[in-house]
C-alpha positions as CSV (number, residue, x, y, z in Angstrom):
1,Q,0.0,0.0,0.0
2,V,1.5,3.3,-1.1
3,Q,1.6,6.0,1.5
4,L,2.9,9.5,1.9
5,V,2.5,10.9,5.3
6,E,3.3,14.5,6.1
7,S,4.0,15.8,9.6
8,G,5.4,18.9,11.3
9,G,2.7,21.4,10.5
10,G,1.4,23.8,13.2
11,L,1.0,27.3,14.4
12,V,4.0,29.7,14.2
13,Q,4.4,33.4,14.5
14,P,5.6,35.5,11.5
15,G,9.3,35.2,11.1
16,G,9.3,31.8,12.7
17,S,10.3,28.4,11.3
18,L,8.8,25.0,10.8
19,R,10.2,21.8,9.4
20,L,7.8,19.6,7.5
21,S,8.5,15.9,7.0
22,C,7.0,13.4,4.5
23,A,7.5,9.7,4.9
24,G,7.1,7.5,1.9
25,S,6.3,3.8,1.9
26,G,5.0,1.1,-0.5
27,F,6.9,2.3,-3.5
28,T,10.6,2.7,-4.5
29,F,11.1,6.2,-3.1
30,R,14.5,6.7,-4.6
31,Y,13.2,6.6,-8.1
32,Y,10.7,9.4,-7.6
33,V,11.0,13.1,-7.9
34,M,9.6,14.6,-4.7
35,K,7.8,17.9,-4.5
36,W,6.0,20.0,-1.9
37,F,2.8,21.8,-2.8
38,R,0.5,24.0,-0.8
39,Q,-3.1,25.1,-1.1
40,A,-4.6,28.0,0.8
41,P,-8.4,28.4,1.1
42,G,-10.0,29.7,-2.1
43,K,-6.7,29.3,-4.0
44,E,-5.3,26.8,-6.4
45,R,-2.7,24.2,-5.3
46,E,0.7,25.5,-6.1
47,M,4.1,23.9,-6.2
48,V,6.4,25.2,-3.5
49,A,9.6,23.2,-4.0
50,G,10.9,20.1,-5.8
51,V,14.0,17.9,-5.7
52,T,15.4,15.4,-8.2
53,I,15.8,11.7,-7.4
54,D,19.4,12.1,-6.2
55,G,18.8,15.4,-4.4
56,G,21.2,17.2,-6.8
57,R,18.8,19.7,-8.2
58,K,16.2,21.7,-6.4
59,K,13.5,24.1,-7.6
60,Y,11.5,26.7,-5.7
61,A,8.6,28.9,-6.2
62,E,9.6,32.6,-6.4
63,S,7.6,33.3,-3.3
64,V,9.7,31.0,-1.1
65,K,13.1,31.3,-2.6
66,G,15.7,32.1,0.0
67,R,13.4,31.1,2.8
68,F,12.5,27.4,2.2
69,I,14.8,24.5,1.7
70,I,13.8,21.1,0.4
71,S,15.9,18.0,1.1
72,R,15.5,14.3,0.9
73,D,16.9,11.2,2.5
74,N,16.5,8.2,0.2
75,N,17.8,5.7,2.8
76,R,14.9,6.8,5.1
77,A,12.4,7.5,2.3
78,M,11.9,10.9,3.6
79,V,11.5,14.4,2.1
80,Y,11.7,17.5,4.2
81,L,10.8,21.2,3.8
82,Q,12.6,23.6,6.1
83,M,10.5,26.8,6.2
84,N,12.2,29.9,7.6
85,S,11.1,33.5,7.9
86,L,7.4,32.4,7.6
87,K,5.1,35.1,6.4
88,L,1.4,35.8,6.8
89,E,0.9,34.7,3.2
90,D,2.4,31.2,3.8
91,P,-0.5,29.5,5.7
92,A,-1.9,26.6,3.7
93,I,-2.2,22.9,3.8
94,Y,1.1,21.6,2.6
95,F,1.2,18.4,0.6
96,C,4.1,16.2,-0.6
97,K,3.9,14.5,-3.9
98,A,5.9,11.7,-5.5
99,E,6.3,11.8,-9.3
100,G,7.7,8.8,-11.2
101,Q,10.4,9.6,-13.7
102,G,9.3,8.8,-17.2
103,S,5.9,7.7,-16.2
104,N,2.5,9.1,-15.2
105,T,2.7,7.6,-11.8
106,E,2.2,10.0,-8.9
107,Y,1.2,9.8,-5.3
108,W,0.0,12.5,-2.9
109,G,0.0,12.8,0.9
110,Q,-3.0,13.9,2.9
111,G,-1.4,17.2,3.8
112,T,-0.4,19.0,7.0
113,Q,-1.7,22.4,8.1
114,V,0.6,25.4,8.5
115,T,-0.7,28.5,10.2
116,V,1.1,31.7,10.6
117,S,-0.4,34.2,13.1
118,S,0.7,36.6,15.7
């Protein structure tokens, strides 16, 4: 059974930090591009960050560049999103996604809520 399970969300003040984790199981994690998306109420889901299968290349949305860092640990089948300098526009449900290279296979997690409030 394929699973992606996010954790680490919560409430943080503006300027604070959170580290999201996503644990993959039931598929060969190391062969999948991993991405983080977010969706705020009334808005479309948007990609926040992505990392290649070997962790060598990373991509970020302009809105989070310089603040968020994506990383992965293939031995543990984990992907992380370190979020620093959180802003009032960052609150959303954050999802991790696995995308099979050269295939249409993709998996989504159930999401974790991030709230930024003073």
